C-alpha positions as CSV (number, residue, x, y, z in Angstrom):
1,M,3.8,-3.4,-4.6
2,R,1.3,-1.0,-5.9
3,G,-2.4,-1.6,-6.3
4,T,-5.5,-2.1,-4.2
5,D,-5.3,-2.7,-0.5
6,E,-6.7,-6.2,-0.5
7,T,-6.5,-8.4,2.6
8,S,-5.4,-12.0,2.2
9,G,-5.9,-13.0,5.8
10,S,-8.6,-15.5,4.9
11,R,-6.1,-17.4,2.8
12,F,-3.6,-18.0,5.6
13,S,-5.6,-17.8,8.8
14,Y,-8.9,-18.9,10.2
15,V,-9.3,-15.5,11.9
16,D,-9.4,-12.3,9.9
17,L,-6.8,-9.7,10.8
18,E,-9.4,-7.1,11.2
19,E,-10.9,-9.2,14.0
20,R,-7.5,-9.8,15.7
21,V,-6.4,-6.1,15.8
22,P,-8.4,-4.1,18.4
23,A,-10.3,-1.2,17.1
24,R,-8.3,1.3,19.3
25,Q,-4.9,-0.1,18.3
26,P,-2.6,2.8,17.4
27,L,-1.3,1.1,14.3
28,R,-4.7,1.5,12.7
29,K,-4.3,5.2,12.7
30,L,-0.7,4.9,11.4
31,R,-2.0,2.7,8.6
32,Q,-4.5,5.3,7.6
33,V,-1.9,8.1,7.6
34,V,0.5,6.0,5.5
35,N,-2.3,5.1,3.0
36,D,-3.2,8.8,2.7
37,V,0.4,9.8,2.0
38,L,0.8,7.1,-0.5
39,A,-2.4,8.1,-2.2
40,R,-1.1,11.7,-2.6
41,L,2.1,10.4,-4.0
42,D,0.4,8.1,-6.6
43,T,0.9,10.5,-9.5
44,D,4.6,10.8,-8.6
45,F,4.9,7.0,-8.6
46,E,3.0,6.7,-11.8
47,A,5.6,8.9,-13.6
48,L,8.2,6.3,-12.7
49,Y,6.5,3.4,-14.5
50,T,6.4,2.7,-18.2
51,D,3.2,1.5,-20.0
52,F,4.2,-2.1,-19.3
53,G,5.0,-1.6,-15.6
54,A,8.8,-1.6,-15.4
55,L,10.5,1.2,-13.5
56,R,12.1,3.9,-15.5
57,F,15.6,4.9,-14.3
58,R,17.0,8.3,-15.4
59,R,20.8,8.7,-15.7
60,N,22.3,11.7,-14.2
61,A,24.4,13.5,-16.8
């Protein structure tokens, strides 16, 4: 799903995920790398969507 990176931990848990994952956990760095890559690809993804949000599929001729 595209959109903002909103946490929903407070809806399903009494402890926020940011508090559960140690600050030096390697997955935190991976998350940042993935977020940076996806941000750079945003314009490419945007080209795949119509004005109302459905994916456009191109037929190969």
